N, C-alpha and C positions, 0 to 999 in steps of 0.2 A: 764379441759374440761367436761362440764355437759352432752354432748351428741352430737352424730355425725349422721348427715343425709347423707344417701346413696341411690339415687334412690327413695326417699320417705321412706326408713327403717331409723327410729331413734333407737339410742341405747344409754344407760348409759355406761361410761366407768370405772366406779369405780372398782378397784381390778382386772382389766383384764390385763393380761401379754401381751405383744407384741409378735407376732408371724410374721416372715419374710421368704419368701420362699427361698430354696436355689438359690445360684447365678447360672445362666446359661449362656453360651456364647450367645451374641447377635446375633440374626439372621440377615441377611442382610436387608438393609431398601429398600422396594420397591419403584419404581418410579411412584408416582401416580399423577404426574403434568399432564398428558393427560386426568385425569377424571375431570380437571376444564373446564368451558365454555372458549371460545375463549376471548382474550383480548378485541377485537370489541364488543363482545356482552356484557361484563362488561362494558365498557366504555360508552355504550349507555343507561345504567340505571340512573335513576334519583330518588331523594327521594321524594315520594308522600306527605309526610307530609309538605314539602316546598310548595306545591301546595295549601294547606289549609290554612298554616301558612308562608308566603313568608319570615318573618324576620329571620326564622331559617337558611335561606342559603344566607342571605344578610350580606356581611362584613361590610357594612355601617350602619346597624341598630345599635340603641343604647341600646335597652333593650332585655332581655332575651338572651338564649344561642345562640351560633353559631355552626351548625352542618356541619363539613368539610368533604368533599369527599376526601379521602386520594390518590385516584387514578388520581384526577385532581389537588389537591394543591400539589406544591412542595416546599412550606414553611417548612423550618427545625423544626421538632417537638422538638428537642432539645431545642429551644428557650423558650418553655413553662415550666411554674411550675406546677407540678402536685399537685393535692389535692384529697386526697382519696387513697383507696387501688388498687392496680395494676389489672386491669380488671374492676374497678368499679370507675375510677376517672374522674374528670374533670380537664381542662388545663387552666392556666391563663398566660396572658402576661401583665405584669405590675400589680401594687396593686389594680387598679380599672377596670380591663379589663374585658370584657364579658368570661362567662364560654365557654369553646370550647369543643366539643365532637366530636371524630374522627369517621367516617362512611365509611366503605368499601363495595361496592356491591360485593358479592361473589356468586350470583347465578343469572342467567337470568330470568328475569320475563315473563310470558307468560300469556294468557288467560286461568286460570285455574278454572272457572266457570264450573260445570259439571251439566248438567240437566239429571236425572235419566229416564230410560224408564217408560212408563205408567204402566207396570207390577208391578214395585216397588211402584211408587207414589200412584197408586189407593188404595193401603193397608194402606196409612197413611192419616187421617183425617185432613187436613189443605188446606189452599187455594192454595199455591204453595210452592215448595222445590226445592233449590238449593245447590249445594254441592262446597265448597272452597276445592279444591283438592291439598293438599300441597305434592303431590307425583310425582317422576320422574322416568322413566325406564332408563333414559339417565345418570342422574347425581346423584352421591352419596351424595353430601352436597347440599341440596336443601330444600326450604320451612320452615317449622316449626323451625328446628334448625339452618339452615343458617340464618334466620332472627335474631336471637339471635347474632350469632357469627359476623354478620355485624358491630356490635357495641362492642362486646367482643373482638375480635381478634386484631383490630387495638388500642383499649385501652390497651391491653397487650403489643403491641409493643411500643407505646408511653411511656409506663410505663417502658420499659427496662426489661421486664421479660425474663429470661433465662431458668428456670427450673419451671415446672408446675406438679401439680397432680389433678386427677378428678376422679369421683367416679361413679358407676352405677351398674346395673345387666349386667352379661356377654352379656345378649341379647340386652342391652341398645343402642338405636339409638344415643343418645349423646355421649357414649363412642367411637362408630366408626366414627360418623360424625366429632367429634372434633379431633380425630386422624388424619383423612384424612385432614381435612381444615387446621390444624396445619402445614402439610406439603405441602399443594397445593394451598392454597387460596393467590393469590397476594395482597398484601396490599398497594403496592406503584405505580402500574402500570409499574414497571420495574422489574418484575418477582421475588419479595422478600415476600416470606411467613414468617409466624411467625417463625416456624422450632424450636420451643423450645424443650429442653428435657422433656419427658412427661413421667409420670408413672400413672399407672391406679390401683385403689382399686375396684375390681369387686366382686359381690356376685351371686352365683348360686340361680336361683329361684326355691322354694320348688315346688315339683310336675311337673317340667318341665325338659327335657332333654337338657343338655348342648350342643350348636352347636359348636363342636370341630373346624369344618372349620372356623367358624367366630373367635373363639378364636385364631386360629393360625394365622388369618389375622390381629388381633389386636396386638399379640406378635410381628409381623414384623414391625408395625409402631411406636412402642414407645420402651422407654428405659427399662421399667419393667412393669409387670403385677403380682398383687397379686390377687389370686382367693379364696375368703373365702366360705367355705361351710357351717359354722354355725355363730350364732351371736358373739360368743366369738372371732373367728378369725377376723371377719369382724371389731369389734372394735379395735382389737389390729392393724391390718394393717392402718385403718383410723388414729389412734393416732399417729402412726409412721410418716405419712405424715403431719399431724397438727404439729408434734413437730418440723419437719424441717423447716415448715414455720414460726413458731414463732422464731427460732433461726435465721433464715435468711430471715427476711421478705421483704428484697428489691429484692432479686434473686429468692426465692422459692415461688410460688404462688399457692394458692388453688383456682381452678375453680369449683364453687359450681354446686352440683349435678344438672343436667338437663340443667347446663348454665344459671341457673336462679339468676338475681340480679336486682338492680335497673337500671343499664345500659340496660340490655337486655330487659328490658319491653318496651323499645322504639322500638323494632322490630316489635311488634304486634299492637302498636299504629300505627306505619307506614303501617301495613298490612291493618288495617281498612280504611285508607285514599286510599290505592290501591283498595279495595273492593269497595268503593265509586265510584271510577274512573271506575272500570269496569262495575258496575250497570248503570251508566251514558252512558257508550259507547253501552252496549249491548241492552239498552231500554227495558229490560223484565219485569222490574218492575217500577211502577209509583212512589214509594217512597222506603225507607230503610227497611230492615228485621223488622219484629216484634219480633222474636227471633232468637237467634244464640246458637247452642248446640256446645260444645267444651270440649274435654278431659282435665282434671285438675290433675297436679302432683305436680311439685315443684314450680308452680304458675306464672311465668312470662307471659306464653302464654295468660292465661285467663286474666290476670290482664292487659296486653297489649290491649286486646280486650275492656275490660272494660273502661280503660281510653280513648281509641280511639272513643268508642261510645260517651262517654262525650263530648270529642272534637267536634265530628260531630254533637252534639246536637240532637241526635237520642233518640226515645223513646223505643230503642230496649233493651228487657231483653237478658242477656247473661247467659245461663244455663252452668255451670261449673261441669263437672261429674267426680267425684273423682276416681282414680284408685285402692284406698285401704283405710283402717282405722286402726288405732293402740290402744294399751291400754291407759287407763287414764293417767299411769305414763308417757308413751312415748310422749303423747300430752302435758303434763305438762313440761317435759324436753325441748322438741323442741319449743313449742309456748306459755308456760305458759298459756294455755287454756285448762285445762283438760276436761271441759264440751263440748268443740267444736271438731268434727271429725277432725282427723290430717290434712287432705289435704285442707279442708276449712280453718283450722287455718293457714296453709301455705301461703295461699292467703291473708287472713287478715293481718297477720304480714308483708307480703312484701309490702301489699298496704299502710300500715301505713308509712313504710320507704320510699317508692317510692314517696307518696304524699308529704311528708316532703322534700324531695330531690328536686322534680319538682318545688315546691315552692322556694325553697333556690336558685335554678339557674333561677328563674323567667321565668319558661316555660309558654309561652302565652296560655291562655285559663285555667290554674289551678289556680281556687280561694281557698281561704282557707276552703271552704265547699265542695270541690272535694270529699274528703273521704267519707262524710256522702252520697253524690248522687252515688258514685261508689258502696258503701257497701249496702245502703238501698233501692236504686230506680233501679239499673241497675243489681246488681249481685243475681243470683238465683241459689245457690249451690244445687246439688244433691249429698248426701253422702251416698247414699243407693244403688245405681245401681252397685257398685263395686262388690258385692258377686258374686260367693262362695269365692273368694280370689284373690290375686294379681297375674295377667296373667293367671287366670283360668276362664274358661267360660262353658256354659252349651250347651246341644245339639241344643236347639233352637237358641243359638248364631250361632253356627257353621253352620247351616242352612241358616241363613239369610247371613253370610259370603260368602258362595258359592254363593247365588243368587246375591248378590251386586258385586261380583269379575266378574261374567258373564255381569253385567251391565257396568263393567269399573271402579269399586270403590273397592279397596283392603283395608280391615281393618285389625287391629291386636287384639291379645286378652287382652293385657295389658292396653290399653288406648281406642281406637276408637270404638271397639265393645261395651264397657260398654257405651260409650255415644250414640251410636245407640240405645242400649237397653233403655236408658232414653227417647230418642226421641219417641220410640215405646209406652212406658209407658205412657207418657203424652199424645200422640194421642190417645190411647183408653180410657183414662180418659176424653177426650175432651177438654183439654187445648189448643190444637192447632187449634181448628175449626176456619176457616176463616182467619188464620194467615199466613203471609209470613215468611218461614222458612228457614234458612242457617244452614246446618251441615258442620262444620270446620274440615275436615280430617287431622290430624297432621302427620299421619303415611307416612313416605316415604319408599316405598316397593321396592326399589333399591336393587338388590341381591349383596351385598357388596363382599362377599369371593372370587368369581371367578376372578374379574379383579385385586384385591389386590395380590392373590395368583398367578395368572399367570405373574405378573409383577416380581415376584422372579425368574423366569426361571426355 
């Protein structure tokens, strides 16, 4: 293994001994089923991409993939042959059948367009500003991560996954939301979550205090948690999980950091179709946004927006704002692009594989030149606004966070405050003048620890 990525941290593994935490008695598993939306709310959801591209949901269509809502379809998935890795597969019936992609709604959509008060918008030099607010005070699995899991979880179930490992910071929303979704997201409409054995490899964020209540909640949801306090421990723990995957690839699956892979990109392609529908219904704008600001980490959220904008044929620029950067060596180990900032390289690398995958399954609207248009015409990376460090902010950011929270928008120091800083910088430079701007808030501010810990009794 040349390198391991954990929540955006890339490390070489040569010469590092494995470290495993001592075995501890497994805590009681909390009942988190009550944290999911009602079956009625989930059954009312539909795939917005199918409104734009009807063939995606038409079993009689002859071209392109078929996206199957697993809560509606009762056809046995065991009848399909899998092609690809668990969690990143397509499914085929017959030698010349269409590629089938399972999809399960796991969160209830709502009108999540937020208009900020004049006290905020008057400080930003643009024509209009809207927020797509992927945050819920009611549901822990919601918005940004949930969109990925709607494709990732049923794919793992259809693949027959039994044991999983995934990675991130102790504060990672992916680690917490995936752990809860694994236990609570009904993938069949008959009360069947994935419910795999799950191990987490987590790292402590330098300069930040570890949330012990959150860590306790995570330990209660999974089979094992390894917490690394330095790079050597992190690589050793990650290597151990990858070794199990290599030895038992059919039953032990690695869920990528952030839940980002080619399949999960579909989640935010679908989100753009939802945004188009919301803008039409609200009639607040006469056309699409000129600019979208979105945080950028492991890549599939910003990439989904890029491909979604392409499918909508909008002339929108998507500003992806990196959460960190790494050394030239790390950039080379991860992306073979030492001259490209790490997170920007993550997106470019995933864009290449996703474009090839979409073309392979004959996804409608994806032409051979899609990669050039996405990278050159739509993508506008900001790999500077992440400083002073991963998860670290300055006093001016904190002041904005307080003002925005009072306005109904909660941002976090790892991702979304950095994206807001980018928006402000471009506003002050005059780059947003007369433009319609969308700020995509990917942070779900749900307070996870109390409901999980209280369910332990």
